[in-house]
PyMOL commands that place a pseudoatom at each C-alpha (Angstrom):
pseudoatom trace, name=CA, resn=UNK, resi=1, chain=A, elem=C, hetatm=0, pos=[-136.901, 19.171, 0.838]
pseudoatom trace, name=CA, resn=UNK, resi=2, chain=A, elem=C, hetatm=0, pos=[-134.471, 19.097, 3.765]
pseudoatom trace, name=CA, resn=UNK, resi=3, chain=A, elem=C, hetatm=0, pos=[-135.655, 15.692, 4.990]
pseudoatom trace, name=CA, resn=UNK, resi=4, chain=A, elem=C, hetatm=0, pos=[-135.191, 14.230, 1.498]
pseudoatom trace, name=CA, resn=UNK, resi=5, chain=A, elem=C, hetatm=0, pos=[-131.627, 15.533, 1.340]
pseudoatom trace, name=CA, resn=UNK, resi=6, chain=A, elem=C, hetatm=0, pos=[-130.959, 14.151, 4.841]
pseudoatom trace, name=CA, resn=UNK, resi=7, chain=A, elem=C, hetatm=0, pos=[-132.295, 10.750, 3.785]
pseudoatom trace, name=CA, resn=UNK, resi=8, chain=A, elem=C, hetatm=0, pos=[-130.085, 10.774, 0.671]
pseudoatom trace, name=CA, resn=UNK, resi=9, chain=A, elem=C, hetatm=0, pos=[-127.070, 11.664, 2.825]
pseudoatom trace, name=CA, resn=UNK, resi=10, chain=A, elem=C, hetatm=0, pos=[-127.833, 8.931, 5.383]
pseudoatom trace, name=CA, resn=UNK, resi=11, chain=A, elem=C, hetatm=0, pos=[-128.291, 6.310, 2.684]
pseudoatom trace, name=CA, resn=UNK, resi=12, chain=A, elem=C, hetatm=0, pos=[-125.160, 7.408, 0.799]
pseudoatom trace, name=CA, resn=UNK, resi=13, chain=A, elem=C, hetatm=0, pos=[-123.022, 7.387, 3.955]
pseudoatom trace, name=CA, resn=UNK, resi=14, chain=A, elem=C, hetatm=0, pos=[-124.249, 3.984, 5.097]
pseudoatom trace, name=CA, resn=UNK, resi=15, chain=A, elem=C, hetatm=0, pos=[-123.647, 2.479, 1.663]
pseudoatom trace, name=CA, resn=UNK, resi=16, chain=A, elem=C, hetatm=0, pos=[-120.194, 4.052, 1.240]
pseudoatom trace, name=CA, resn=UNK, resi=17, chain=A, elem=C, hetatm=0, pos=[-119.099, 3.050, 4.758]
pseudoatom trace, name=CA, resn=UNK, resi=18, chain=A, elem=C, hetatm=0, pos=[-120.315, -0.550, 4.511]
pseudoatom trace, name=CA, resn=UNK, resi=19, chain=A, elem=C, hetatm=0, pos=[-118.716, -1.005, 1.097]
pseudoatom trace, name=CA, resn=UNK, resi=20, chain=A, elem=C, hetatm=0, pos=[-115.509, 0.594, 2.374]
pseudoatom trace, name=CA, resn=UNK, resi=21, chain=A, elem=C, hetatm=0, pos=[-115.262, -1.883, 5.227]
pseudoatom trace, name=CA, resn=UNK, resi=22, chain=A, elem=C, hetatm=0, pos=[-115.887, -4.849, 2.930]
pseudoatom trace, name=CA, resn=UNK, resi=23, chain=A, elem=C, hetatm=0, pos=[-113.359, -3.563, 0.395]
pseudoatom trace, name=CA, resn=UNK, resi=24, chain=A, elem=C, hetatm=0, pos=[-110.691, -2.850, 3.029]
pseudoatom trace, name=CA, resn=UNK, resi=25, chain=A, elem=C, hetatm=0, pos=[-111.054, -6.112, 4.923]
pseudoatom trace, name=CA, resn=UNK, resi=26, chain=A, elem=C, hetatm=0, pos=[-112.414, -8.732, 2.493]
pseudoatom trace, name=CA, resn=UNK, resi=27, chain=A, elem=C, hetatm=0, pos=[-111.694, -7.623, -1.071]
pseudoatom trace, name=CA, resn=UNK, resi=28, chain=A, elem=C, hetatm=0, pos=[-108.187, -6.204, -0.558]
pseudoatom trace, name=CA, resn=UNK, resi=29, chain=A, elem=C, hetatm=0, pos=[-105.573, -8.886, -1.222]
pseudoatom trace, name=CA, resn=UNK, resi=30, chain=A, elem=C, hetatm=0, pos=[-102.834, -9.767, 1.220]
pseudoatom trace, name=CA, resn=UNK, resi=31, chain=A, elem=C, hetatm=0, pos=[-100.293, -8.551, -1.342]
pseudoatom trace, name=CA, resn=UNK, resi=32, chain=A, elem=C, hetatm=0, pos=[-102.010, -5.166, -1.602]
pseudoatom trace, name=CA, resn=UNK, resi=33, chain=A, elem=C, hetatm=0, pos=[-102.238, -4.834, 2.174]
pseudoatom trace, name=CA, resn=UNK, resi=34, chain=A, elem=C, hetatm=0, pos=[-98.570, -5.621, 2.752]
pseudoatom trace, name=CA, resn=UNK, resi=35, chain=A, elem=C, hetatm=0, pos=[-97.140, -3.765, -0.258]
pseudoatom trace, name=CA, resn=UNK, resi=36, chain=A, elem=C, hetatm=0, pos=[-99.252, -0.580, -0.701]
pseudoatom trace, name=CA, resn=UNK, resi=37, chain=A, elem=C, hetatm=0, pos=[-97.226, 1.426, 1.805]
pseudoatom trace, name=CA, resn=UNK, resi=38, chain=A, elem=C, hetatm=0, pos=[-93.744, 0.527, 0.541]
pseudoatom trace, name=CA, resn=UNK, resi=39, chain=A, elem=C, hetatm=0, pos=[-91.354, 3.411, -0.037]
pseudoatom trace, name=CA, resn=UNK, resi=40, chain=A, elem=C, hetatm=0, pos=[-87.751, 3.010, -1.203]
pseudoatom trace, name=CA, resn=UNK, resi=41, chain=A, elem=C, hetatm=0, pos=[-86.340, 5.067, 1.644]
pseudoatom trace, name=CA, resn=UNK, resi=42, chain=A, elem=C, hetatm=0, pos=[-88.037, 3.227, 4.520]
pseudoatom trace, name=CA, resn=UNK, resi=43, chain=A, elem=C, hetatm=0, pos=[-88.149, -0.487, 3.887]
pseudoatom trace, name=CA, resn=UNK, resi=44, chain=A, elem=C, hetatm=0, pos=[-85.961, -1.431, 0.938]
pseudoatom trace, name=CA, resn=UNK, resi=45, chain=A, elem=C, hetatm=0, pos=[-89.025, -2.428, -1.061]
pseudoatom trace, name=CA, resn=UNK, resi=46, chain=A, elem=C, hetatm=0, pos=[-89.904, -0.785, -4.339]
pseudoatom trace, name=CA, resn=UNK, resi=47, chain=A, elem=C, hetatm=0, pos=[-91.853, 2.448, -4.143]
pseudoatom trace, name=CA, resn=UNK, resi=48, chain=A, elem=C, hetatm=0, pos=[-93.258, 1.646, -7.605]
pseudoatom trace, name=CA, resn=UNK, resi=49, chain=A, elem=C, hetatm=0, pos=[-94.548, -1.688, -6.323]
pseudoatom trace, name=CA, resn=UNK, resi=50, chain=A, elem=C, hetatm=0, pos=[-96.167, 0.152, -3.429]
pseudoatom trace, name=CA, resn=UNK, resi=51, chain=A, elem=C, hetatm=0, pos=[-97.859, 2.626, -5.740]
pseudoatom trace, name=CA, resn=UNK, resi=52, chain=A, elem=C, hetatm=0, pos=[-99.131, -0.185, -8.002]
pseudoatom trace, name=CA, resn=UNK, resi=53, chain=A, elem=C, hetatm=0, pos=[-100.480, -2.200, -5.074]
pseudoatom trace, name=CA, resn=UNK, resi=54, chain=A, elem=C, hetatm=0, pos=[-102.159, 0.860, -3.604]
pseudoatom trace, name=CA, resn=UNK, resi=55, chain=A, elem=C, hetatm=0, pos=[-103.701, 1.820, -6.948]
pseudoatom trace, name=CA, resn=UNK, resi=56, chain=A, elem=C, hetatm=0, pos=[-105.050, -1.718, -7.426]
pseudoatom trace, name=CA, resn=UNK, resi=57, chain=A, elem=C, hetatm=0, pos=[-106.540, -1.681, -3.932]
pseudoatom trace, name=CA, resn=UNK, resi=58, chain=A, elem=C, hetatm=0, pos=[-108.109, 1.749, -4.463]
pseudoatom trace, name=CA, resn=UNK, resi=59, chain=A, elem=C, hetatm=0, pos=[-109.574, 0.604, -7.792]
pseudoatom trace, name=CA, resn=UNK, resi=60, chain=A, elem=C, hetatm=0, pos=[-111.338, -2.365, -6.186]
pseudoatom trace, name=CA, resn=UNK, resi=61, chain=A, elem=C, hetatm=0, pos=[-112.314, -0.206, -3.185]
pseudoatom trace, name=CA, resn=UNK, resi=62, chain=A, elem=C, hetatm=0, pos=[-113.870, 2.421, -5.437]
pseudoatom trace, name=CA, resn=UNK, resi=63, chain=A, elem=C, hetatm=0, pos=[-115.630, -0.211, -7.546]
pseudoatom trace, name=CA, resn=UNK, resi=64, chain=A, elem=C, hetatm=0, pos=[-117.147, -1.722, -4.397]
pseudoatom trace, name=CA, resn=UNK, resi=65, chain=A, elem=C, hetatm=0, pos=[-118.292, 1.703, -3.207]
pseudoatom trace, name=CA, resn=UNK, resi=66, chain=A, elem=C, hetatm=0, pos=[-119.746, 2.535, -6.626]
pseudoatom trace, name=CA, resn=UNK, resi=67, chain=A, elem=C, hetatm=0, pos=[-121.643, -0.754, -6.801]
pseudoatom trace, name=CA, resn=UNK, resi=68, chain=A, elem=C, hetatm=0, pos=[-123.000, -0.347, -3.281]
pseudoatom trace, name=CA, resn=UNK, resi=69, chain=A, elem=C, hetatm=0, pos=[-123.914, 3.305, -3.761]
pseudoatom trace, name=CA, resn=UNK, resi=70, chain=A, elem=C, hetatm=0, pos=[-125.619, 2.850, -7.126]
pseudoatom trace, name=CA, resn=UNK, resi=71, chain=A, elem=C, hetatm=0, pos=[-127.249, -0.491, -6.350]
pseudoatom trace, name=CA, resn=UNK, resi=72, chain=A, elem=C, hetatm=0, pos=[-128.285, 0.452, -2.840]
pseudoatom trace, name=CA, resn=UNK, resi=73, chain=A, elem=C, hetatm=0, pos=[-129.728, 3.793, -3.925]
pseudoatom trace, name=CA, resn=UNK, resi=74, chain=A, elem=C, hetatm=0, pos=[-131.720, 2.059, -6.634]
pseudoatom trace, name=CA, resn=UNK, resi=75, chain=A, elem=C, hetatm=0, pos=[-133.082, -0.567, -4.234]
pseudoatom trace, name=CA, resn=UNK, resi=76, chain=A, elem=C, hetatm=0, pos=[-133.968, 2.136, -1.703]
pseudoatom trace, name=CA, resn=UNK, resi=77, chain=A, elem=C, hetatm=0, pos=[-135.553, 4.367, -4.326]
pseudoatom trace, name=CA, resn=UNK, resi=78, chain=A, elem=C, hetatm=0, pos=[-133.089, 7.151, -3.535]
pseudoatom trace, name=CA, resn=UNK, resi=79, chain=A, elem=C, hetatm=0, pos=[-132.365, 9.397, -6.488]
pseudoatom trace, name=CA, resn=UNK, resi=80, chain=A, elem=C, hetatm=0, pos=[-128.721, 10.387, -6.839]
pseudoatom trace, name=CA, resn=UNK, resi=81, chain=A, elem=C, hetatm=0, pos=[-127.370, 12.492, -9.684]
pseudoatom trace, name=CA, resn=UNK, resi=82, chain=A, elem=C, hetatm=0, pos=[-124.434, 11.110, -11.712]
pseudoatom trace, name=CA, resn=UNK, resi=83, chain=A, elem=C, hetatm=0, pos=[-122.177, 14.184, -11.418]
pseudoatom trace, name=CA, resn=UNK, resi=84, chain=A, elem=C, hetatm=0, pos=[-122.196, 14.403, -7.619]
pseudoatom trace, name=CA, resn=UNK, resi=85, chain=A, elem=C, hetatm=0, pos=[-121.843, 10.605, -7.350]
pseudoatom trace, name=CA, resn=UNK, resi=86, chain=A, elem=C, hetatm=0, pos=[-118.770, 10.677, -9.614]
pseudoatom trace, name=CA, resn=UNK, resi=87, chain=A, elem=C, hetatm=0, pos=[-117.284, 13.546, -7.575]
pseudoatom trace, name=CA, resn=UNK, resi=88, chain=A, elem=C, hetatm=0, pos=[-117.984, 11.701, -4.314]
pseudoatom trace, name=CA, resn=UNK, resi=89, chain=A, elem=C, hetatm=0, pos=[-116.338, 8.509, -5.562]
pseudoatom trace, name=CA, resn=UNK, resi=90, chain=A, elem=C, hetatm=0, pos=[-113.331, 10.465, -6.850]
pseudoatom trace, name=CA, resn=UNK, resi=91, chain=A, elem=C, hetatm=0, pos=[-112.898, 12.170, -3.463]
pseudoatom trace, name=CA, resn=UNK, resi=92, chain=A, elem=C, hetatm=0, pos=[-113.117, 8.826, -1.671]
pseudoatom trace, name=CA, resn=UNK, resi=93, chain=A, elem=C, hetatm=0, pos=[-110.610, 7.240, -4.069]
pseudoatom trace, name=CA, resn=UNK, resi=94, chain=A, elem=C, hetatm=0, pos=[-108.015, 10.024, -3.934]
pseudoatom trace, name=CA, resn=UNK, resi=95, chain=A, elem=C, hetatm=0, pos=[-108.125, 10.388, -0.151]
pseudoatom trace, name=CA, resn=UNK, resi=96, chain=A, elem=C, hetatm=0, pos=[-108.046, 6.615, 0.282]
pseudoatom trace, name=CA, resn=UNK, resi=97, chain=A, elem=C, hetatm=0, pos=[-104.911, 6.391, -1.863]
pseudoatom trace, name=CA, resn=UNK, resi=98, chain=A, elem=C, hetatm=0, pos=[-103.208, 9.173, 0.119]
pseudoatom trace, name=CA, resn=UNK, resi=99, chain=A, elem=C, hetatm=0, pos=[-103.925, 7.480, 3.459]
pseudoatom trace, name=CA, resn=UNK, resi=100, chain=A, elem=C, hetatm=0, pos=[-103.042, 3.990, 2.283]
pseudoatom trace, name=CA, resn=UNK, resi=101, chain=A, elem=C, hetatm=0, pos=[-99.610, 5.017, 1.048]
pseudoatom trace, name=CA, resn=UNK, resi=102, chain=A, elem=C, hetatm=0, pos=[-99.070, 5.337, 4.827]
pseudoatom trace, name=CA, resn=UNK, resi=103, chain=A, elem=C, hetatm=0, pos=[-96.247, 7.884, 4.817]
pseudoatom trace, name=CA, resn=UNK, resi=104, chain=A, elem=C, hetatm=0, pos=[-98.522, 10.910, 4.191]
pseudoatom trace, name=CA, resn=UNK, resi=105, chain=A, elem=C, hetatm=0, pos=[-100.735, 9.921, 7.124]
pseudoatom trace, name=CA, resn=UNK, resi=106, chain=A, elem=C, hetatm=0, pos=[-97.675, 9.378, 9.349]
pseudoatom trace, name=CA, resn=UNK, resi=107, chain=A, elem=C, hetatm=0, pos=[-96.382, 12.829, 8.426]
pseudoatom trace, name=CA, resn=UNK, resi=108, chain=A, elem=C, hetatm=0, pos=[-99.773, 14.389, 9.149]
pseudoatom trace, name=CA, resn=UNK, resi=109, chain=A, elem=C, hetatm=0, pos=[-99.890, 12.581, 12.489]
pseudoatom trace, name=CA, resn=UNK, resi=110, chain=A, elem=C, hetatm=0, pos=[-96.406, 13.857, 13.341]
pseudoatom trace, name=CA, resn=UNK, resi=111, chain=A, elem=C, hetatm=0, pos=[-97.376, 17.411, 12.365]
pseudoatom trace, name=CA, resn=UNK, resi=112, chain=A, elem=C, hetatm=0, pos=[-100.534, 17.348, 14.508]
pseudoatom trace, name=CA, resn=UNK, resi=113, chain=A, elem=C, hetatm=0, pos=[-99.010, 15.843, 17.631]
pseudoatom trace, name=CA, resn=UNK, resi=114, chain=A, elem=C, hetatm=0, pos=[-100.240, 12.296, 16.984]
pseudoatom trace, name=CA, resn=UNK, resi=115, chain=A, elem=C, hetatm=0, pos=[-96.822, 10.853, 16.141]
pseudoatom trace, name=CA, resn=UNK, resi=116, chain=A, elem=C, hetatm=0, pos=[-96.742, 8.527, 19.137]
pseudoatom trace, name=CA, resn=UNK, resi=117, chain=A, elem=C, hetatm=0, pos=[-100.327, 7.383, 18.624]
pseudoatom trace, name=CA, resn=UNK, resi=118, chain=A, elem=C, hetatm=0, pos=[-99.858, 6.615, 14.916]
pseudoatom trace, name=CA, resn=UNK, resi=119, chain=A, elem=C, hetatm=0, pos=[-97.006, 4.247, 15.856]
pseudoatom trace, name=CA, resn=UNK, resi=120, chain=A, elem=C, hetatm=0, pos=[-98.841, 2.647, 18.793]
pseudoatom trace, name=CA, resn=UNK, resi=121, chain=A, elem=C, hetatm=0, pos=[-99.035, -1.127, 18.415]
pseudoatom trace, name=CA, resn=UNK, resi=122, chain=A, elem=C, hetatm=0, pos=[-99.590, -2.311, 21.974]
pseudoatom trace, name=CA, resn=UNK, resi=123, chain=A, elem=C, hetatm=0, pos=[-102.379, -2.966, 24.472]
pseudoatom trace, name=CA, resn=UNK, resi=124, chain=A, elem=C, hetatm=0, pos=[-104.585, -4.409, 21.707]
pseudoatom trace, name=CA, resn=UNK, resi=125, chain=A, elem=C, hetatm=0, pos=[-104.421, -1.164, 19.729]
pseudoatom trace, name=CA, resn=UNK, resi=126, chain=A, elem=C, hetatm=0, pos=[-102.867, -0.129, 16.464]
pseudoatom trace, name=CA, resn=UNK, resi=127, chain=A, elem=C, hetatm=0, pos=[-102.795, 3.643, 16.239]
pseudoatom trace, name=CA, resn=UNK, resi=128, chain=A, elem=C, hetatm=0, pos=[-101.936, 3.720, 12.537]
pseudoatom trace, name=CA, resn=UNK, resi=129, chain=A, elem=C, hetatm=0, pos=[-104.930, 1.584, 11.655]
pseudoatom trace, name=CA, resn=UNK, resi=130, chain=A, elem=C, hetatm=0, pos=[-107.269, 3.647, 13.828]
pseudoatom trace, name=CA, resn=UNK, resi=131, chain=A, elem=C, hetatm=0, pos=[-106.093, 6.951, 12.339]
pseudoatom trace, name=CA, resn=UNK, resi=132, chain=A, elem=C, hetatm=0, pos=[-106.362, 5.428, 8.839]
pseudoatom trace, name=CA, resn=UNK, resi=133, chain=A, elem=C, hetatm=0, pos=[-109.945, 4.329, 9.451]
pseudoatom trace, name=CA, resn=UNK, resi=134, chain=A, elem=C, hetatm=0, pos=[-110.992, 7.640, 11.007]
pseudoatom trace, name=CA, resn=UNK, resi=135, chain=A, elem=C, hetatm=0, pos=[-109.508, 9.422, 7.974]
pseudoatom trace, name=CA, resn=UNK, resi=136, chain=A, elem=C, hetatm=0, pos=[-111.593, 7.197, 5.658]
pseudoatom trace, name=CA, resn=UNK, resi=137, chain=A, elem=C, hetatm=0, pos=[-114.764, 7.729, 7.705]
pseudoatom trace, name=CA, resn=UNK, resi=138, chain=A, elem=C, hetatm=0, pos=[-114.361, 11.504, 7.612]
pseudoatom trace, name=CA, resn=UNK, resi=139, chain=A, elem=C, hetatm=0, pos=[-113.861, 11.615, 3.857]
pseudoatom trace, name=CA, resn=UNK, resi=140, chain=A, elem=C, hetatm=0, pos=[-116.688, 9.136, 3.262]
pseudoatom trace, name=CA, resn=UNK, resi=141, chain=A, elem=C, hetatm=0, pos=[-118.968, 11.470, 5.224]
pseudoatom trace, name=CA, resn=UNK, resi=142, chain=A, elem=C, hetatm=0, pos=[-117.861, 14.347, 2.989]
pseudoatom trace, name=CA, resn=UNK, resi=143, chain=A, elem=C, hetatm=0, pos=[-118.329, 12.134, -0.081]
pseudoatom trace, name=CA, resn=UNK, resi=144, chain=A, elem=C, hetatm=0, pos=[-121.852, 11.262, 1.101]
pseudoatom trace, name=CA, resn=UNK, resi=145, chain=A, elem=C, hetatm=0, pos=[-122.615, 14.973, 1.454]
pseudoatom trace, name=CA, resn=UNK, resi=146, chain=A, elem=C, hetatm=0, pos=[-121.407, 15.531, -2.102]
pseudoatom trace, name=CA, resn=UNK, resi=147, chain=A, elem=C, hetatm=0, pos=[-123.342, 12.531, -3.474]
pseudoatom trace, name=CA, resn=UNK, resi=148, chain=A, elem=C, hetatm=0, pos=[-126.550, 13.662, -1.806]
pseudoatom trace, name=CA, resn=UNK, resi=149, chain=A, elem=C, hetatm=0, pos=[-126.796, 17.140, -3.395]
for i in range(1, 149): cmd.bond("trace and resi %d" % i, "trace and resi %d" % (i + 1))
show_as sticks, trace
zoom trace
């Protein structure tokens, strides 16, 4: 039984991660990418517009992950139960929204001593993007664990 659960986890993680990359880099619109982090107090742009853009991005992100997870599992012959899949997708969506509003991740980085790194945009690196992606990977791993039970 353990090897079956491990196979379900591996399949779920691979499908969630691949779909997440496609959704973040190909499906997300330029408007969503440039607007989703707007907050009234930091950039003069509307916080409401930022929330709407982020919600639209997360909706397409979650739809891509759902399609990949359900379609991929079916093609692979991996049996996933609806309840855990719904919980996994909800976790991925909520944590993706939190990170993509940008300010919560910046505050977390400041609180954990990563304040300089999160603002790094030099030497071919963007610390904010790297922390954002590692956040997504961690929660997608947790989501895969949930989906595979």
